[in-house]
C-alpha positions in Angstrom: -0.4 0.0 0.0 1.5 3.5 -1.0 1.7 6.0 1.5 0.0 9.1 0.6 2.3 12.2 0.8 0.3 15.0 2.4 2.1 18.2 2.5 1.3 21.7 3.6 0.8 24.5 1.1 4.4 25.5 1.8 5.9 22.2 1.7 3.9 21.2 -1.8 5.1 24.6 -3.4 8.7 23.8 -2.3 8.6 20.1 -4.1 7.0 21.7 -7.0 9.9 24.3 -7.1 12.4 21.1 -7.1 10.5 19.2 -9.4 10.6 22.1 -11.8 12.5 25.3 -11.1 11.1 27.1 -13.5 7.3 26.3 -12.7 4.7 29.2 -13.5 2.5 28.2 -10.6 2.9 30.2 -7.6 2.1 29.6 -4.2 -0.9 31.8 -4.3 -2.1 30.0 -7.4 -1.8 26.5 -5.4 -3.5 28.3 -2.4 -6.6 29.0 -4.9 -6.6 25.2 -6.2 -6.4 24.2 -2.3 -9.8 26.5 -1.6 -11.7 25.8 -4.6 -11.6 22.0 -4.5 -9.6 21.5 -7.8 -7.0 19.7 -5.9 -7.7 17.4 -2.8 -6.8 18.8 0.5 -7.8 18.4 4.8 -8.0 20.5 7.3 -5.8 19.4 10.4 -6.7 21.7 13.2 -5.5 25.7 12.0 -3.4 23.8 8.8 -4.9 22.3 5.6 -2.8 19.7 3.4 -2.6 19.0 0.2 -2.5 15.8 -1.5 0.8 16.4 -3.4 0.1 13.3 -5.8 -3.5 14.7 -6.7 -1.6 17.9 -7.3 1.0 16.6 -9.8 -2.0 15.0 -11.4 -4.3 17.6 -11.6 -1.6 20.2 -13.0 -0.7 17.1 -15.8 -4.7 17.0 -17.0 -5.1 19.1 -20.1 -7.1 22.1 -19.9 -10.5 22.8 -21.5 -8.8 24.8 -24.3 -6.6 21.9 -25.4 -9.4 19.3 -25.5 -11.9 21.1 -27.1 -11.4 23.5 -30.6 -12.8 26.9 -29.9 -16.7 27.2 -31.8 -16.5 30.2 -34.2 -19.4 31.8 -35.2 -21.8 30.2 -33.0 -24.0 32.4 -31.0 -24.1 31.3 -27.1 -27.2 31.1 -25.0 -26.8 33.6 -22.2 -28.5 32.2 -18.4 
């Protein structure tokens, strides 16, 4: 059974910088991903712990813009 690598925001950011020194992800962007639920995290007391492996998996997923071609000449519905 593999152990889940749970890290604080600062620790996860440091590990990310070690893995990719030229990353464009900031510590604040990581915080936003944790708060919005894009990356699984749990609260332990006053700290939030992020699943580092899930963070890397999330960052490796293609974005919607990469998977869907833009729809040109289509009127989209509002509301």
